[in-house]
C-alpha positions in Angstrom: 0.4 0.2 -0.1 1.7 3.3 -0.9 1.1 5.6 1.8 2.1 9.5 1.7 5.3 10.1 3.6 4.5 13.1 5.4 2.3 10.5 7.6 3.8 8.2 10.2 2.2 6.2 12.9 -1.5 6.2 14.0 -2.9 8.5 16.6 -1.3 12.0 17.3 1.0 13.1 14.6 3.3 16.1 14.3 4.4 17.3 10.5 7.9 19.1 10.9 8.6 22.4 9.4 10.0 22.8 5.7 9.9 25.6 3.7 8.7 28.0 6.0 5.7 25.8 7.0 4.7 25.7 10.7 4.4 22.6 12.5 1.2 21.6 13.0 -0.1 19.0 15.2 -2.7 16.2 13.8 -4.8 13.1 14.5 -5.1 10.1 12.1 -8.8 8.7 12.5 -8.5 6.2 9.6 -6.1 4.1 7.7 -7.2 1.0 5.4 -6.4 -0.2 1.8 -8.9 2.7 0.5 -8.4 5.9 2.3 -6.0 8.0 4.7 -8.1 10.5 7.0 -6.3 12.7 9.5 -7.8 15.4 11.4 -5.9 18.8 11.6 -6.4 22.4 13.3 -4.8 25.1 12.6 -4.5 28.2 14.2 -4.7 31.4 12.6 -1.2 32.1 10.0 -0.1 28.6 10.8 0.5 26.6 7.0 0.3 22.7 6.2 1.7 21.2 2.7 -0.8 19.1 1.7 1.1 15.8 -0.8 0.7 15.3 -4.6 0.6 11.5 -3.9 -3.2 11.2 -3.8 -6.7 12.9 -5.0 -8.2 14.0 -1.5 -11.1 15.8 -0.2 -11.3 18.6 2.6 -14.3 18.5 4.9 -14.2 22.0 7.2 -15.7 22.3 10.6 -15.5 25.7 10.8 -16.1 29.2 9.0 -12.9 30.5 7.7 -10.7 31.4 5.2 -7.7 29.5 3.6 -4.8 30.9 1.4 -4.0 28.2 -0.9 -0.5 28.2 -2.7 0.3 25.0 -5.2 3.6 23.9 -6.6 3.2 25.5 -9.8 1.0 28.6 -9.9 0.0 31.9 -8.2 -1.7 31.6 -4.3 -5.6 32.1 -3.8 -7.6 32.8 -0.8 -10.6 30.4 -0.2 -13.8 31.3 1.5 -14.6 28.2 3.8 -18.1 27.3 5.5 -18.5 24.6 8.3 -20.0 21.6 6.6 -18.2 22.3 3.2 -16.4 19.9 1.3 -13.9 20.8 -1.3 -12.2 18.3 -3.9 -8.5 18.4 -4.1 -6.8 17.1 -6.9 -3.4 15.4 -6.7 -0.8 18.4 -6.9 1.3 19.5 -3.9 0.1 22.8 -2.5 0.5 24.8 0.8 -2.5 26.0 2.9 -2.6 28.7 5.2 -5.4 29.5 7.6 -5.8 33.1 6.5 -9.0 33.7 9.4 -8.8 35.1 12.9 -10.2 32.0 14.4 -8.8 28.1 15.1 -10.2 26.3 11.5 -10.3 22.4 12.0 -10.5 20.6 8.5 -10.8 17.2 7.8 -8.3 15.6 5.0 -9.5 12.3 3.5 -6.6 10.9 0.9 -7.8 8.4 -1.6 -5.7 5.3 -1.8 -7.1 3.1 -4.7 -6.9 4.0 -8.1 -10.6 4.6 -8.7 -13.0 4.0 -11.6 -14.7 4.9 -14.5 -18.1 3.5 -13.1 -20.4 6.6 -12.1 -22.7 6.1 -9.2 -24.8 9.3 -9.3 -27.6 8.8 -6.5 -28.6 5.6 -7.0 -28.8 3.6 -3.9 -29.2 6.6 -1.6 -32.2 7.8 0.4 -34.3 10.5 -1.0 -32.7 13.3 1.5 -29.5 12.6 0.9 -27.6 15.5 -1.6 -25.1 14.1 -4.0 -22.1 17.1 -3.4 -20.0 16.1 -6.1 -18.4 12.5 -7.5 -15.7 11.7 -10.0 -13.5 8.9 -10.9 -11.7 8.7 -7.0 -15.4 8.6 -5.1 -18.6 10.1 -4.4 -19.5 12.8 -1.3 -22.7 13.0 -0.5 -24.1 15.2 2.3 -27.2 13.3 4.7 -29.1 15.5 7.1 -32.2 13.5 9.0 -34.6 15.1 11.2 -35.1 13.7 15.1 -38.2 11.7 15.2 -38.2 10.6 11.2 -37.1 7.5 8.9 -35.7 7.0 5.9 -36.7 4.3 3.4 -34.5 1.3 2.6 -31.3 2.8 1.0 -27.7 1.5 0.2 -24.3 2.7 0.7 -20.4 1.7 -0.1 -17.8 2.1 2.1 -17.4 5.3 3.1 -15.8 7.7 5.7 -18.4 9.4 7.8 -17.7 13.1 9.0 -20.8 13.7 11.6 -21.3 17.8 11.8 -24.1 17.0 14.2 -24.9 13.7 15.9 -27.8 11.7 16.9 -29.3 8.8 17.9 -29.6 6.0 15.4 -31.3 2.6 14.5 -30.7 0.3 11.6 -33.3 -2.1 10.3 -31.5 -4.8 8.3 -33.4 -6.5 5.4 -33.0 -9.7 7.4 -35.0 -7.8 10.0 -32.4 -7.6 12.7 -32.1 -3.7 14.3 -28.7 -2.1 14.8 -27.6 0.9 17.0 -25.9 3.1 14.8 -25.3 6.3 16.8 -23.1 9.1 15.5 -21.7 12.0 18.4 -20.9 15.6 16.9 -17.3 15.7 15.8 -17.1 11.9 15.2 -15.1 10.6 11.9 -15.7 6.8 11.5 -15.0 4.2 8.6 -18.5 2.4 7.7 -18.3 -0.8 6.0 -21.3 -0.8 3.1 -24.9 -1.4 4.0 -28.4 -2.2 3.0 -30.8 -0.7 5.9 -33.8 1.2 6.9 -32.7 4.1 9.2 -34.9 5.9 12.1 -33.6 8.6 14.1 -34.3 7.8 17.6 -33.3 11.0 19.2 -34.0 14.5 19.5 -31.5 16.3 17.3 -31.0 16.2 13.4 -27.9 14.3 12.3 -26.1 16.3 9.8 -22.9 14.2 8.3 -21.0 14.0 5.0 -20.0 10.9 3.8 -17.1 10.1 1.5 -17.7 7.2 -0.6 -14.1 5.9 -2.4 -13.7 4.1 -5.3 
């Protein structure tokens, strides 16, 4: 398995400063044959170097502003919002927190070769919104109101980034019921599944799902 050379080990990681880039503490959340997922929090003015090994998706937990400088090209400033998912192509670039508050971001690296297959909204529940899809994966948003249910639907293997947690229960095709509660801020790997969903709690669920191809 090819792993970007800016990671080492499990748990708490530290990116060493190079070429003027400040050291940034980061936490590895998921590592398998399909994805590598790292959570990063950048203080105002901090810069992190993102590698060119693989394409990826950045999901932001906070509103803010970033300055992106590709290895080849000019810097640009981007405004980001809580819950925003952004595709990052396989090219080296530095990202600076250009805002006045800390910025928490979850970076998912696609480790596979991808596929030309198009999934679209196939299999998803009606309340799911496909944000974008390409050769590397499908990214969609789930908003699931408290006290409601979803019809039978299907997920591929996926990264789950939870922006608002809820008490959930899944009803499987064979009649089994499984608890699947998510907490706000949780980042997890979930295997492919087909089920009916029930939000049994008092909070709405808000999730960004990243399905690698």
